[in-house]
N, C-alpha and C positions, 0 to 999 in steps of 0.2 A: 784803544789808545787813551790812557788817562791824561788829563791836562793839568799842568802846573804853571805858575807864573814865574818867568825868569827875565833877566835883563836881555834886551835885544843885542845882537852882535852881528858883525859883518862876516860874510863867507870869505874864506881865503881866496886870494886872487892869483894863487900859484897856477901856472899852466899845468895841464894834465897830460900824462902819457898813458896810453892804454896798456893794461897789464897783459902778460902772457899767461893764458889760462892753463891749468893742469890738463892732463890727458883724460878727458871725460867726454861723453857723447853730447856735448853742447857746443854752440858756436862761441867764438871769442867775443868779448865785449866790443872789440874794435869793429866788428861787423854789425853791432847794434847801435853804437853811439853815433851822434850826428857828426858829419865831417867838419873838421876844423873847430870843434867845440872845445871850450875850456872854461874853467871856473871864473875867469875874469869877465865872462859875459853875464855873470849874475851878480846882483846886488841884494843882500839880505834886507828885508823890511820889518818882519815881526816874527815872533815865536808862535807856533800853532799848537804844539803838543809834544809829548814824549811817549815813546813806545819801548818795547823790550830791548831793542838794539841801539836806540839813539833818539834824536829829536827831529822834529819836522818844522821847517821854516817856510814862511811866505817870502818869495823872492821875485825880483823883476828881471826878466830876460831882456837885456839891452838891445841885441840885434833885431828881435821880433817885436819889441815894445809890448810884451805880454807878461802877465803875472802867472807864476807857477809855484808848485810846492816842491821843496827839497827835503827828501828823506835822507838824513845823514846817519851813516852806519860806521861807527868807530871800529877800526881794525883791532884795537886792543880788546874788544869784547869777545874775540874769537880765540880759542886756545890753539887751534891748528890752522896754519896759513892756508892749506889746501881746502879745508872745509869752508873757510872764509871766502875764497874764490868761488867755490862751487855754489854756495848758497846765494850769493849776490848775483852770480852769473845766471843761475836758474830763474830767480825772480825776475831779472831784467829780460831774459829771453821770453819767458811766459808773457810778461806784460807787453812786450814788443809785438807779439802775435795776436793780441786780443783787440777786438773792435766791437764794442757794444755800448749802447747809450747808458746802461746802468753799471758799467765797470769803469774805473778810473782810467783816464787817458794817459798814455806814456809818451815821454819825449826822448829821454836819453839817460845813460848812466856814465858818470865820470868818477875819477879818483885822484887823490894825491897820496902823499906818503903815509898819512894817518887815517884817512877816511874814504869811504865810498859815498857817492851822492846819486840817489835815484830820483830823477826829476819827472814829476807828473803834473797832470791837470790840478788846478787849484779849486778847492771847495771851501766856501766860507760860511756854510750854514750850521757847522758843528756836527757832532756825531749823534746818533740815536741815543747813546748812553747819556749824553749831556741833556738831551731833550727829556728823556724819561725821568731823570733826577728832578727836573722842574715840574713835570706833570704827574708823577707818581705812577700812573698807568695811562695807557692810550685807549681811545674809543675803538670800537670794532671797525668803524668807517675808516679811521686813520690807519689802523693795523692792516686792513684789507689793501689800502692804497700802497702801503710799504711792501707787504708780502708779495703782491703782484710783481713789483719791480725786482725784488730779491730773487724770486723764483725764475723770472725771465733771465736774470743774469746767471743763475746757477744752471739752468737748463742749457744755456749757451755754452758755459764752461764744460759741462759734461759732453756736449756735442763735439767739443774740441779735444776730448780725452784728457781733461784737466780736472783735478780735484782740488778744491780750495783749502780745506782742512782747518780753517780758523774763522768761520762765519760767526759773528757776534755783534752786539750792539755797537761796540767801540769801532768796529771795522765797516760800519755803514755810515757814510757821510751824507748830509743834506747839501745839495749843490749850492744853495744860497738860502737866505732867511725868508725869501718871499715865495718859495714853492716847496712842495713835498717831493721833488725829484731827488733820487738817491744815487749814490755811487758806491759800489763795493770796492774796498781797498785792501791793502796789505797782503801780498802774495808770497810772503816769506816762507810760509809753510806749504805752499802749493807744490803739486807734483803731477807729472804726466802719468796716466794710468791706462793700461790696455783693457779692452773688454774681458771680463772674467778674472782679471788680476786683482790681488789684494795686497795691501801694504802693511808691513809688520810694525813699523815705527809708531810710537805714541806721540802724536803731534796735535796741537790745538790748545784751547783754553778750557780749563777744568769743567766748568758748569755746562759747557756745550758739547762735551765729549759723548759720543755714542758708546754703548756697552762694548761693541766689537773693537773699538779703538783701544780700550784698556786690555782687551784680550788679544790684541795684535793681529786683527783681521779686518782692516779698513778697506772699504770700496767707495765708489761715488755716492752710495746711499748714506755714508757718514755725513755728507753735507746736508742731506735731507733731514737727518735727525737734528742737526744744528739749527736748521730753519724751523723745525718744530719747537725747539727750546726757545728760539727767538720769538716766535709768535706767542708762546705761553707767557714769557716774561713781559712782553708788551701789553698783553691783555689783562694780566693779573697784578703786575707790578711787583711780583715776588720771584725769588729764586726757587728752582724746583726741588732742592735738596735741603735736608735738615742737619747734615753732618757738621761737626764743629771744627774739623781739621781735614787736611788733604787725604789722609788715610781713610777716614770715615766716609767722606764724600765719594772717593773712588769705589769703595765697597758698595755704597748705595747704588751707584751707576751700574756696577758690575752685576748686581743682583736685582736690578729693577724689573718689575713685572708690568704687564699691560694694566692690571688693576691698580698698581701704584700710580701710573700715569692718569688713570680716570679720576682718582681722588684729588688730583691737583688742578683739575679743570672743571670743577662742578659749578662754579659761579659765572660761567659764560654761556652764550647761546648754544643750543644743541648743534647747529651747523658748524660753529666754531670748534666745539668739542670734537666733532667728527673729523674735521680738517686736521686738528692737532694729533688726534689718535692715529690717523693714517701715517703721519710723518714720524711719530714716536712709537711706531711698531717695533718692539724689541727684536723680533726676528727680521733681520735686514733683507732676507729673501722674500719676505711678505710686505716689506715697507714700500710705500708708494715711490715712484720716481719723481724727480723735480718737475718733469713735463706734465705728469698726471696730477700732481699736487696743484700745479698752476691752473688746471681745468676744473678744480673742485667747485661745486655749486656755491659755496660760501663766498668765494672770490669773484664770482660771476653773476651774483644775484643783483639784478638792476632795479628791483622793486624798492 
């Protein structure tokens, strides 16, 4: 989620009615939202950032006297009303089922005539993307601290039969400015996936896409690849591809070899190289799982 500066504004105080979801295999939002909740319970305080479907605000929840984040999704951004309902409903349902210290906490989802509001835990430490822009690259010690938490979260997601599909620097927030505790956010691309199942849709952010995503054969190992790209970028401060446009970069990813990966990680420690190589194994059947990546010696060396 890239950040831009805009003028603060108030959230609408129109009362909300839960919508009637289309006939799909998910629960209605009325079973997810908090009883008797409405937008008049929230007061907007400041702008936090903007993403692909809308903006995120810091807001004060009056009944609980707590601060929360409002992800605002405009209904105008969706071409088809049914797809609109399905995507927001899926993201809200997935978030409502998750409970992990490194995954953003969920409160409720509301809507008015023009927008959906997904309301989550507030993090004020900024994203890893923002931090990297200031630092240029991260130390191995800091990267280890972050990757432990990311892989803990991803291993948990996979145990719940959920694939995130958009793990990147922008979707990892620091809980506050005084610690390195992180929260994985943005489950708009997430999906339930059965053991042995693959997904054909191409979802995610370009530089983090695994070769199999472009080929239409995604599994939970796709998240592991994204984690490998994440570690590579944090340690080197550079993007892993040289293409000048979307088409060239997609072709690089599609044709990437293990030797190509090796060339991009020559200037980091041997153990860090080995860690990244296991996650960026081109053959996903040979790629390490999130759980096994979390057990790698590089992450657990106490010396």
